[in-house]
N, C-alpha and C positions, 0 to 999 in steps of 0.2 A: 505493499499500499504507499503512495506516494504521499510526502508532507505536502501541505498547504506553504505557498510561500509567503513571507511575511514581507511588507514592504512600508518604507516610508520616504517623504520628500523632504531635503534640505536645501538650503540654498547656500552658495559659495558667498560669505561676506567679506574674506580677507581680500584688502585691496590689490594683492598680488596674483589672484585667482587661487588655483588649485596645484600649486606648484611641487616640485619634487620633494621639497623636506614634509610638506602635507601630506603627499602620496604617501611617503614613508612612514609617517605618524599612523595613516589609515591601516598601513599593511602589519604594521606592530599591534594593533587593537586585534586585527582580524585574525593574526595567527593564535592569538588568545581563544579562539573559539573554535567548536568542531563546525558549524555549520558553512555550508556553502555559500559566499556573500559576493554579490554582484553591485556595481554602480552602473548606472543606466543614464545616459544623457543624448537626446536626440537620438533615441535609437539605437545607439551605439553601446555595448557591453564592454566592462572591464573587470576584471577577478579583484578583490578588495586585497589579494595577497600577492598583486603584481604591479609594483610602481610605475613601471614605464606604461602598462596599459592605462594606467590612471591618466597619467600624465598628457597621454594621447587623447585624451577625452577632451582636450582643451576647453577648461572651464573655467572661465572668467569671473571676476568679483560680477555677484548677480545671477549666475546660473543656476539654474534648479537641478539638482541630481536625484535621481530615484534610487534609493538603497532597497537591494531586494535580498532577501535571506531565506535559505530553506535550511532545516534541521532542527534537533532538539533545543539548542540554544540561540535559535534565531531572532526572539524578540530582544535577550539581552544584548545580542551583538549588535541590532540595530541602536539600541539604546544608547550603547558605548560610542558608537560610531556618530549618533546624532549629537551627541554631545561633545565630541571631537569637533563636529563641524561649527556647533554653537560658540566653543572655545577659540575659533580660529586657528585650529590646529594646534594650539599652544604657542603659535607664533607672535611675536609682537609686531603690533600695526605700526 
C-alpha cells in the first residue's frame, strides 16, 4: 500500500534566493529523515538530498516552492524544512 504524499508551500524570502548555502542546509535537514522529500518549482522537481538539483530550480526571492514528502516521518520533515525557509536558511540578511 503506497503512502499519501504530504505537501506544503513555502516562499523563498532570502534576498539572494535559494543559493548553494541554503540548498546545503536543506540537504542536512532532509538527511535526518527517512521520507522521500522533493522540492517542486514550476513543474521542475529536485531531491531534497541533492544540493545541485535544488540550486538548479533557480528559486529567486519571492519564489513559491512546494515541498512534497512521502514516508513515515513526512509531516515532521516538512515542518523542519518549512521552519528553515522561514528562518532564511539560517543565513544573515
